[in-house]
mmCIF file as Biopython writes it, N, C-alpha, C and O atoms, coordinates in Angstrom:
data_model
#
loop_
_atom_site.group_PDB
_atom_site.id
_atom_site.type_symbol
_atom_site.label_atom_id
_atom_site.label_alt_id
_atom_site.label_comp_id
_atom_site.label_asym_id
_atom_site.label_entity_id
_atom_site.label_seq_id
_atom_site.pdbx_PDB_ins_code
_atom_site.Cartn_x
_atom_site.Cartn_y
_atom_site.Cartn_z
_atom_site.occupancy
_atom_site.B_iso_or_equiv
_atom_site.auth_seq_id
_atom_site.auth_asym_id
_atom_site.pdbx_PDB_model_num
ATOM 1   N N  . MET A ? 1  ? 14.374 30.269 -84.614  1.0 0.0 1  A 1 
ATOM 2   C CA . MET A ? 1  ? 13.317 30.132 -85.984  1.0 0.0 1  A 1 
ATOM 3   C C  . MET A ? 1  ? 13.222 29.021 -86.096  1.0 0.0 1  A 1 
ATOM 4   O O  . MET A ? 1  ? 13.801 28.510 -85.137  1.0 0.0 1  A 1 
ATOM 5   N N  . ASP A ? 2  ? 12.534 27.784 -87.164  1.0 0.0 2  A 1 
ATOM 6   C CA . ASP A ? 2  ? 13.064 26.308 -87.123  1.0 0.0 2  A 1 
ATOM 7   C C  . ASP A ? 2  ? 13.340 26.142 -87.905  1.0 0.0 2  A 1 
ATOM 8   O O  . ASP A ? 2  ? 12.907 26.762 -88.876  1.0 0.0 2  A 1 
ATOM 9   N N  . ASP A ? 3  ? 14.582 24.841 -88.029  1.0 0.0 3  A 1 
ATOM 10  C CA . ASP A ? 3  ? 14.961 24.769 -89.572  1.0 0.0 3  A 1 
ATOM 11  C C  . ASP A ? 3  ? 13.693 24.885 -90.242  1.0 0.0 3  A 1 
ATOM 12  O O  . ASP A ? 3  ? 14.273 24.367 -91.196  1.0 0.0 3  A 1 
ATOM 13  N N  . GLU A ? 4  ? 12.975 24.995 -90.501  1.0 0.0 4  A 1 
ATOM 14  C CA . GLU A ? 4  ? 12.007 24.645 -91.706  1.0 0.0 4  A 1 
ATOM 15  C C  . GLU A ? 4  ? 12.074 25.796 -92.399  1.0 0.0 4  A 1 
ATOM 16  O O  . GLU A ? 4  ? 12.678 25.988 -93.454  1.0 0.0 4  A 1 
ATOM 17  N N  . LYS A ? 5  ? 11.022 27.042 -91.367  1.0 0.0 5  A 1 
ATOM 18  C CA . LYS A ? 5  ? 11.755 28.567 -92.074  1.0 0.0 5  A 1 
ATOM 19  C C  . LYS A ? 5  ? 12.347 28.659 -92.146  1.0 0.0 5  A 1 
ATOM 20  O O  . LYS A ? 5  ? 12.486 29.074 -93.296  1.0 0.0 5  A 1 
ATOM 21  N N  . LEU A ? 6  ? 13.630 28.573 -91.483  1.0 0.0 6  A 1 
ATOM 22  C CA . LEU A ? 6  ? 14.810 29.085 -92.034  1.0 0.0 6  A 1 
ATOM 23  C C  . LEU A ? 6  ? 15.257 28.383 -93.241  1.0 0.0 6  A 1 
ATOM 24  O O  . LEU A ? 6  ? 16.000 29.152 -93.852  1.0 0.0 6  A 1 
ATOM 25  N N  . LYS A ? 7  ? 15.145 27.348 -93.811  1.0 0.0 7  A 1 
ATOM 26  C CA . LYS A ? 7  ? 15.105 26.969 -95.154  1.0 0.0 7  A 1 
ATOM 27  C C  . LYS A ? 7  ? 14.812 27.614 -96.490  1.0 0.0 7  A 1 
ATOM 28  O O  . LYS A ? 7  ? 15.489 27.947 -97.463  1.0 0.0 7  A 1 
ATOM 29  N N  . LEU A ? 8  ? 12.968 27.679 -96.003  1.0 0.0 8  A 1 
ATOM 30  C CA . LEU A ? 8  ? 12.151 28.225 -96.888  1.0 0.0 8  A 1 
ATOM 31  C C  . LEU A ? 8  ? 12.471 30.169 -97.122  1.0 0.0 8  A 1 
ATOM 32  O O  . LEU A ? 8  ? 12.395 30.869 -98.132  1.0 0.0 8  A 1 
ATOM 33  N N  . LEU A ? 9  ? 12.760 30.438 -95.975  1.0 0.0 9  A 1 
ATOM 34  C CA . LEU A ? 9  ? 13.847 31.842 -96.257  1.0 0.0 9  A 1 
ATOM 35  C C  . LEU A ? 9  ? 15.272 31.915 -97.081  1.0 0.0 9  A 1 
ATOM 36  O O  . LEU A ? 9  ? 15.557 32.114 -98.261  1.0 0.0 9  A 1 
ATOM 37  N N  . GLN A ? 10 ? 15.667 31.780 -96.455  1.0 0.0 10 A 1 
ATOM 38  C CA . GLN A ? 10 ? 16.946 31.018 -97.346  1.0 0.0 10 A 1 
ATOM 39  C C  . GLN A ? 10 ? 16.769 30.643 -98.799  1.0 0.0 10 A 1 
ATOM 40  O O  . GLN A ? 10 ? 17.691 30.902 -99.572  1.0 0.0 10 A 1 
ATOM 41  N N  . GLU A ? 11 ? 15.641 30.042 -99.258  1.0 0.0 11 A 1 
ATOM 42  C CA . GLU A ? 11 ? 15.564 29.640 -100.416 1.0 0.0 11 A 1 
ATOM 43  C C  . GLU A ? 11 ? 15.141 30.918 -101.700 1.0 0.0 11 A 1 
ATOM 44  O O  . GLU A ? 11 ? 15.538 31.049 -102.858 1.0 0.0 11 A 1 
ATOM 45  N N  . LYS A ? 12 ? 13.986 31.874 -100.704 1.0 0.0 12 A 1 
ATOM 46  C CA . LYS A ? 12 ? 14.084 32.734 -101.569 1.0 0.0 12 A 1 
ATOM 47  C C  . LYS A ? 12 ? 14.879 33.675 -101.194 1.0 0.0 12 A 1 
ATOM 48  O O  . LYS A ? 12 ? 15.428 34.286 -102.111 1.0 0.0 12 A 1 
ATOM 49  N N  . LEU A ? 13 ? 15.125 33.996 -100.104 1.0 0.0 13 A 1 
ATOM 50  C CA . LEU A ? 13 ? 16.976 34.893 -100.711 1.0 0.0 13 A 1 
ATOM 51  C C  . LEU A ? 13 ? 17.459 34.699 -101.904 1.0 0.0 13 A 1 
ATOM 52  O O  . LEU A ? 13 ? 17.722 35.723 -102.535 1.0 0.0 13 A 1 
ATOM 53  N N  . LYS A ? 14 ? 17.674 33.603 -102.450 1.0 0.0 14 A 1 
ATOM 54  C CA . LYS A ? 14 ? 19.130 33.274 -102.940 1.0 0.0 14 A 1 
ATOM 55  C C  . LYS A ? 14 ? 17.708 33.490 -104.492 1.0 0.0 14 A 1 
ATOM 56  O O  . LYS A ? 14 ? 17.915 33.877 -105.642 1.0 0.0 14 A 1 
ATOM 57  N N  . ALA A ? 15 ? 16.605 33.126 -103.949 1.0 0.0 15 A 1 
ATOM 58  C CA . ALA A ? 15 ? 15.861 33.331 -105.307 1.0 0.0 15 A 1 
ATOM 59  C C  . ALA A ? 15 ? 15.914 35.496 -105.800 1.0 0.0 15 A 1 
ATOM 60  O O  . ALA A ? 15 ? 15.571 36.025 -106.857 1.0 0.0 15 A 1 
ATOM 61  N N  . VAL A ? 16 ? 16.298 35.951 -104.917 1.0 0.0 16 A 1 
ATOM 62  C CA . VAL A ? 16 ? 15.740 37.291 -104.713 1.0 0.0 16 A 1 
ATOM 63  C C  . VAL A ? 16 ? 17.078 38.005 -105.796 1.0 0.0 16 A 1 
ATOM 64  O O  . VAL A ? 16 ? 18.200 37.550 -105.572 1.0 0.0 16 A 1 
ATOM 65  N N  . ASP A ? 17 ? 16.958 39.102 -106.943 1.0 0.0 17 A 1 
ATOM 66  C CA . ASP A ? 17 ? 17.887 39.707 -107.525 1.0 0.0 17 A 1 
ATOM 67  C C  . ASP A ? 17 ? 18.119 40.485 -106.824 1.0 0.0 17 A 1 
ATOM 68  O O  . ASP A ? 17 ? 17.274 41.380 -106.821 1.0 0.0 17 A 1 
ATOM 69  N N  . ILE A ? 18 ? 19.546 40.715 -105.636 1.0 0.0 18 A 1 
ATOM 70  C CA . ILE A ? 18 ? 20.030 41.421 -104.803 1.0 0.0 18 A 1 
ATOM 71  C C  . ILE A ? 18 ? 20.296 43.057 -105.426 1.0 0.0 18 A 1 
ATOM 72  O O  . ILE A ? 18 ? 19.968 44.071 -104.809 1.0 0.0 18 A 1 
ATOM 73  N N  . GLU A ? 19 ? 20.990 43.040 -106.838 1.0 0.0 19 A 1 
ATOM 74  C CA . GLU A ? 19 ? 21.444 43.810 -107.775 1.0 0.0 19 A 1 
ATOM 75  C C  . GLU A ? 19 ? 20.775 44.920 -108.097 1.0 0.0 19 A 1 
ATOM 76  O O  . GLU A ? 19 ? 21.128 46.081 -108.305 1.0 0.0 19 A 1 
ATOM 77  N N  . GLN A ? 20 ? 19.103 44.016 -108.106 1.0 0.0 20 A 1 
ATOM 78  C CA . GLN A ? 20 ? 17.869 44.982 -108.980 1.0 0.0 20 A 1 
ATOM 79  C C  . GLN A ? 20 ? 17.560 45.253 -106.817 1.0 0.0 20 A 1 
ATOM 80  O O  . GLN A ? 20 ? 17.831 46.361 -106.353 1.0 0.0 20 A 1 
ATOM 81  N N  . ILE A ? 21 ? 17.496 45.119 -106.704 1.0 0.0 21 A 1 
ATOM 82  C CA . ILE A ? 21 ? 16.324 45.979 -105.637 1.0 0.0 21 A 1 
ATOM 83  C C  . ILE A ? 21 ? 17.642 46.775 -104.725 1.0 0.0 21 A 1 
ATOM 84  O O  . ILE A ? 21 ? 17.230 47.675 -103.993 1.0 0.0 21 A 1 
ATOM 85  N N  . THR A ? 22 ? 18.955 46.569 -104.701 1.0 0.0 22 A 1 
ATOM 86  C CA . THR A ? 22 ? 19.651 47.464 -104.466 1.0 0.0 22 A 1 
ATOM 87  C C  . THR A ? 22 ? 19.321 49.319 -105.756 1.0 0.0 22 A 1 
ATOM 88  O O  . THR A ? 22 ? 19.227 50.495 -105.405 1.0 0.0 22 A 1 
ATOM 89  N N  . LYS A ? 23 ? 19.249 48.662 -107.209 1.0 0.0 23 A 1 
ATOM 90  C CA . LYS A ? 23 ? 19.018 49.780 -107.587 1.0 0.0 23 A 1 
ATOM 91  C C  . LYS A ? 23 ? 17.923 50.019 -106.617 1.0 0.0 23 A 1 
ATOM 92  O O  . LYS A ? 23 ? 18.207 50.654 -105.602 1.0 0.0 23 A 1 
ATOM 93  N N  . ASP A ? 24 ? 16.374 49.481 -106.835 1.0 0.0 24 A 1 
ATOM 94  C CA . ASP A ? 24 ? 15.343 50.133 -106.704 1.0 0.0 24 A 1 
ATOM 95  C C  . ASP A ? 24 ? 15.259 50.517 -106.073 1.0 0.0 24 A 1 
ATOM 96  O O  . ASP A ? 24 ? 14.214 51.146 -105.905 1.0 0.0 24 A 1 
ATOM 97  N N  . VAL A ? 25 ? 16.593 50.524 -104.786 1.0 0.0 25 A 1 
ATOM 98  C CA . VAL A ? 25 ? 16.039 51.576 -103.581 1.0 0.0 25 A 1 
ATOM 99  C C  . VAL A ? 25 ? 17.571 52.942 -103.676 1.0 0.0 25 A 1 
ATOM 100 O O  . VAL A ? 25 ? 17.470 53.854 -102.855 1.0 0.0 25 A 1 
ATOM 101 N N  . GLN A ? 26 ? 18.525 52.974 -104.401 1.0 0.0 26 A 1 
ATOM 102 C CA . GLN A ? 26 ? 19.462 53.623 -104.266 1.0 0.0 26 A 1 
ATOM 103 C C  . GLN A ? 26 ? 18.790 55.159 -104.798 1.0 0.0 26 A 1 
ATOM 104 O O  . GLN A ? 26 ? 19.785 55.761 -105.202 1.0 0.0 26 A 1 
ATOM 105 N N  . PRO A ? 27 ? 17.616 56.042 -104.983 1.0 0.0 27 A 1 
ATOM 106 C CA . PRO A ? 27 ? 16.902 56.876 -105.183 1.0 0.0 27 A 1 
ATOM 107 C C  . PRO A ? 27 ? 16.570 57.347 -104.107 1.0 0.0 27 A 1 
ATOM 108 O O  . PRO A ? 27 ? 16.602 58.562 -104.304 1.0 0.0 27 A 1 
ATOM 109 N N  . PHE A ? 28 ? 16.198 57.133 -102.851 1.0 0.0 28 A 1 
ATOM 110 C CA . PHE A ? 28 ? 15.284 56.630 -102.031 1.0 0.0 28 A 1 
ATOM 111 C C  . PHE A ? 28 ? 16.344 57.125 -100.416 1.0 0.0 28 A 1 
ATOM 112 O O  . PHE A ? 28 ? 15.884 57.510 -99.342  1.0 0.0 28 A 1 
ATOM 113 N N  . LEU A ? 29 ? 18.269 56.868 -100.904 1.0 0.0 29 A 1 
ATOM 114 C CA . LEU A ? 29 ? 18.735 56.955 -100.204 1.0 0.0 29 A 1 
ATOM 115 C C  . LEU A ? 29 ? 19.374 57.898 -100.506 1.0 0.0 29 A 1 
ATOM 116 O O  . LEU A ? 29 ? 19.496 58.057 -101.720 1.0 0.0 29 A 1 
ATOM 117 N N  . GLN A ? 30 ? 20.186 59.124 -99.412  1.0 0.0 30 A 1 
ATOM 118 C CA . GLN A ? 30 ? 21.211 60.105 -99.624  1.0 0.0 30 A 1 
ATOM 119 C C  . GLN A ? 30 ? 22.728 59.378 -99.568  1.0 0.0 30 A 1 
ATOM 120 O O  . GLN A ? 30 ? 23.687 59.911 -100.124 1.0 0.0 30 A 1 
ATOM 121 N N  . ASP A ? 31 ? 22.859 57.946 -98.748  1.0 0.0 31 A 1 
ATOM 122 C CA . ASP A ? 31 ? 24.002 58.491 -98.845  1.0 0.0 31 A 1 
ATOM 123 C C  . ASP A ? 31 ? 23.837 56.846 -99.434  1.0 0.0 31 A 1 
ATOM 124 O O  . ASP A ? 31 ? 23.283 56.054 -98.672  1.0 0.0 31 A 1 
ATOM 125 N N  . LYS A ? 32 ? 24.236 56.430 -100.554 1.0 0.0 32 A 1 
ATOM 126 C CA . LYS A ? 32 ? 24.405 55.167 -101.494 1.0 0.0 32 A 1 
ATOM 127 C C  . LYS A ? 32 ? 25.765 54.529 -101.528 1.0 0.0 32 A 1 
ATOM 128 O O  . LYS A ? 32 ? 26.135 54.111 -102.625 1.0 0.0 32 A 1 
ATOM 129 N N  . GLN A ? 33 ? 26.779 54.350 -100.224 1.0 0.0 33 A 1 
ATOM 130 C CA . GLN A ? 33 ? 26.827 53.970 -99.694  1.0 0.0 33 A 1 
ATOM 131 C C  . GLN A ? 33 ? 27.016 52.570 -98.688  1.0 0.0 33 A 1 
ATOM 132 O O  . GLN A ? 33 ? 27.779 51.624 -98.495  1.0 0.0 33 A 1 
ATOM 133 N N  . GLU A ? 34 ? 25.376 53.345 -98.068  1.0 0.0 34 A 1 
ATOM 134 C CA . GLU A ? 34 ? 25.101 52.272 -96.663  1.0 0.0 34 A 1 
ATOM 135 C C  . GLU A ? 34 ? 23.885 51.574 -98.193  1.0 0.0 34 A 1 
ATOM 136 O O  . GLU A ? 34 ? 22.673 51.789 -98.199  1.0 0.0 34 A 1 
ATOM 137 N N  . LEU A ? 35 ? 24.516 50.892 -99.139  1.0 0.0 35 A 1 
ATOM 138 C CA . LEU A ? 35 ? 23.858 49.156 -99.944  1.0 0.0 35 A 1 
ATOM 139 C C  . LEU A ? 35 ? 25.097 49.020 -99.633  1.0 0.0 35 A 1 
ATOM 140 O O  . LEU A ? 35 ? 24.862 49.325 -98.464  1.0 0.0 35 A 1 
ATOM 141 N N  . ASP A ? 36 ? 26.769 48.743 -99.622  1.0 0.0 36 A 1 
ATOM 142 C CA . ASP A ? 36 ? 27.635 48.553 -100.127 1.0 0.0 36 A 1 
ATOM 143 C C  . ASP A ? 36 ? 27.544 47.430 -99.234  1.0 0.0 36 A 1 
ATOM 144 O O  . ASP A ? 36 ? 28.218 46.506 -99.690  1.0 0.0 36 A 1 
ATOM 145 N N  . LEU A ? 37 ? 26.873 47.072 -97.928  1.0 0.0 37 A 1 
ATOM 146 C CA . LEU A ? 37 ? 27.178 45.235 -97.863  1.0 0.0 37 A 1 
ATOM 147 C C  . LEU A ? 37 ? 25.437 44.774 -98.253  1.0 0.0 37 A 1 
ATOM 148 O O  . LEU A ? 37 ? 24.721 44.047 -97.563  1.0 0.0 37 A 1 
ATOM 149 N N  . TRP A ? 38 ? 25.187 45.239 -99.150  1.0 0.0 38 A 1 
ATOM 150 C CA . TRP A ? 38 ? 24.014 44.337 -99.201  1.0 0.0 38 A 1 
ATOM 151 C C  . TRP A ? 38 ? 24.506 43.543 -100.195 1.0 0.0 38 A 1 
ATOM 152 O O  . TRP A ? 38 ? 25.054 43.959 -101.216 1.0 0.0 38 A 1 
ATOM 153 N N  . ARG A ? 39 ? 24.333 42.510 -99.930  1.0 0.0 39 A 1 
ATOM 154 C CA . ARG A ? 39 ? 25.330 40.805 -100.594 1.0 0.0 39 A 1 
ATOM 155 C C  . ARG A ? 39 ? 24.215 39.599 -99.847  1.0 0.0 39 A 1 
ATOM 156 O O  . ARG A ? 39 ? 23.770 39.477 -98.706  1.0 0.0 39 A 1 
ATOM 157 N N  . ARG A ? 40 ? 24.036 38.796 -101.160 1.0 0.0 40 A 1 
ATOM 158 C CA . ARG A ? 40 ? 23.329 37.817 -100.585 1.0 0.0 40 A 1 
ATOM 159 C C  . ARG A ? 40 ? 23.563 36.869 -99.243  1.0 0.0 40 A 1 
ATOM 160 O O  . ARG A ? 40 ? 22.791 36.135 -98.625  1.0 0.0 40 A 1 
ATOM 161 N N  . ASP A ? 41 ? 25.366 37.296 -99.006  1.0 0.0 41 A 1 
ATOM 162 C CA . ASP A ? 41 ? 25.377 36.209 -97.844  1.0 0.0 41 A 1 
ATOM 163 C C  . ASP A ? 41 ? 25.579 37.331 -96.697  1.0 0.0 41 A 1 
ATOM 164 O O  . ASP A ? 41 ? 25.928 36.857 -95.616  1.0 0.0 41 A 1 
ATOM 165 N N  . PHE A ? 42 ? 25.425 38.711 -96.740  1.0 0.0 42 A 1 
ATOM 166 C CA . PHE A ? 42 ? 24.741 39.319 -96.600  1.0 0.0 42 A 1 
ATOM 167 C C  . PHE A ? 42 ? 23.759 39.026 -95.080  1.0 0.0 42 A 1 
ATOM 168 O O  . PHE A ? 42 ? 23.731 38.660 -93.905  1.0 0.0 42 A 1 
ATOM 169 N N  . PHE A ? 43 ? 23.172 39.449 -96.060  1.0 0.0 43 A 1 
ATOM 170 C CA . PHE A ? 43 ? 21.045 38.558 -95.908  1.0 0.0 43 A 1 
ATOM 171 C C  . PHE A ? 43 ? 21.498 36.949 -95.250  1.0 0.0 43 A 1 
ATOM 172 O O  . PHE A ? 43 ? 21.501 36.519 -94.097  1.0 0.0 43 A 1 
ATOM 173 N N  . LEU A ? 44 ? 21.753 36.514 -96.178  1.0 0.0 44 A 1 
ATOM 174 C CA . LEU A ? 44 ? 21.969 34.428 -95.237  1.0 0.0 44 A 1 
ATOM 175 C C  . LEU A ? 44 ? 22.446 34.972 -93.571  1.0 0.0 44 A 1 
ATOM 176 O O  . LEU A ? 44 ? 21.861 34.474 -92.610  1.0 0.0 44 A 1 
ATOM 177 N N  . ASN A ? 45 ? 22.906 35.411 -93.483  1.0 0.0 45 A 1 
ATOM 178 C CA . ASN A ? 45 ? 24.225 35.804 -92.045  1.0 0.0 45 A 1 
ATOM 179 C C  . ASN A ? 45 ? 22.850 36.624 -91.339  1.0 0.0 45 A 1 
ATOM 180 O O  . ASN A ? 45 ? 23.119 36.414 -90.157  1.0 0.0 45 A 1 
ATOM 181 N N  . ILE A ? 46 ? 21.784 37.278 -91.317  1.0 0.0 46 A 1 
ATOM 182 C CA . ILE A ? 46 ? 20.673 38.209 -90.891  1.0 0.0 46 A 1 
ATOM 183 C C  . ILE A ? 46 ? 19.712 36.443 -89.902  1.0 0.0 46 A 1 
ATOM 184 O O  . ILE A ? 46 ? 19.451 36.130 -88.740  1.0 0.0 46 A 1 
ATOM 185 N N  . ILE A ? 47 ? 19.517 35.768 -91.401  1.0 0.0 47 A 1 
ATOM 186 C CA . ILE A ? 47 ? 18.626 35.284 -90.974  1.0 0.0 47 A 1 
ATOM 187 C C  . ILE A ? 47 ? 18.891 34.287 -90.708  1.0 0.0 47 A 1 
ATOM 188 O O  . ILE A ? 47 ? 18.012 33.499 -90.362  1.0 0.0 47 A 1 
ATOM 189 N N  . GLU A ? 48 ? 20.100 33.953 -90.756  1.0 0.0 48 A 1 
ATOM 190 C CA . GLU A ? 48 ? 20.231 33.012 -89.056  1.0 0.0 48 A 1 
ATOM 191 C C  . GLU A ? 48 ? 20.326 33.590 -87.929  1.0 0.0 48 A 1 
ATOM 192 O O  . GLU A ? 48 ? 20.196 32.639 -87.157  1.0 0.0 48 A 1 
ATOM 193 N N  . SER A ? 49 ? 20.446 34.373 -87.391  1.0 0.0 49 A 1 
ATOM 194 C CA . SER A ? 49 ? 20.231 35.810 -86.838  1.0 0.0 49 A 1 
ATOM 195 C C  . SER A ? 49 ? 19.387 35.397 -86.126  1.0 0.0 49 A 1 
ATOM 196 O O  . SER A ? 49 ? 19.652 35.187 -84.942  1.0 0.0 49 A 1 
ATOM 197 N N  . ILE A ? 50 ? 17.963 35.129 -86.703  1.0 0.0 50 A 1 
ATOM 198 C CA . ILE A ? 50 ? 16.932 35.766 -86.450  1.0 0.0 50 A 1 
ATOM 199 C C  . ILE A ? 50 ? 16.282 34.583 -85.234  1.0 0.0 50 A 1 
ATOM 200 O O  . ILE A ? 50 ? 16.167 33.384 -84.981  1.0 0.0 50 A 1 
ATOM 201 N N  . GLU A ? 51 ? 15.950 36.124 -84.695  1.0 0.0 51 A 1 
ATOM 202 C CA . GLU A ? 51 ? 14.842 34.652 -83.324  1.0 0.0 51 A 1 
ATOM 203 C C  . GLU A ? 51 ? 13.571 35.303 -83.018  1.0 0.0 51 A 1 
ATOM 204 O O  . GLU A ? 51 ? 13.361 36.512 -82.923  1.0 0.0 51 A 1 
ATOM 205 N N  . ILE A ? 52 ? 12.763 34.347 -82.879  1.0 0.0 52 A 1 
ATOM 206 C CA . ILE A ? 52 ? 11.586 34.925 -82.732  1.0 0.0 52 A 1 
ATOM 207 C C  . ILE A ? 52 ? 11.192 34.403 -81.364  1.0 0.0 52 A 1 
ATOM 208 O O  . ILE A ? 52 ? 11.442 33.260 -80.981  1.0 0.0 52 A 1 
ATOM 209 N N  . ILE A ? 53 ? 10.730 35.075 -80.849  1.0 0.0 53 A 1 
ATOM 210 C CA . ILE A ? 53 ? 10.381 35.069 -79.284  1.0 0.0 53 A 1 
ATOM 211 C C  . ILE A ? 53 ? 8.286  35.019 -78.736  1.0 0.0 53 A 1 
ATOM 212 O O  . ILE A ? 53 ? 7.958  35.013 -77.549  1.0 0.0 53 A 1 
#
């Protein structure tokens, strides 16, 4: 992913309320522990590893 797109995606993620999203998703999961990883740094790390082919 080029630097410009990466920065835009990072900025959007930093503006998102991860806690609220987690609360919104919980009712749809049987195992709530699946959301334990849902932290801003977790998603930022994933974004950095995205490769567009």
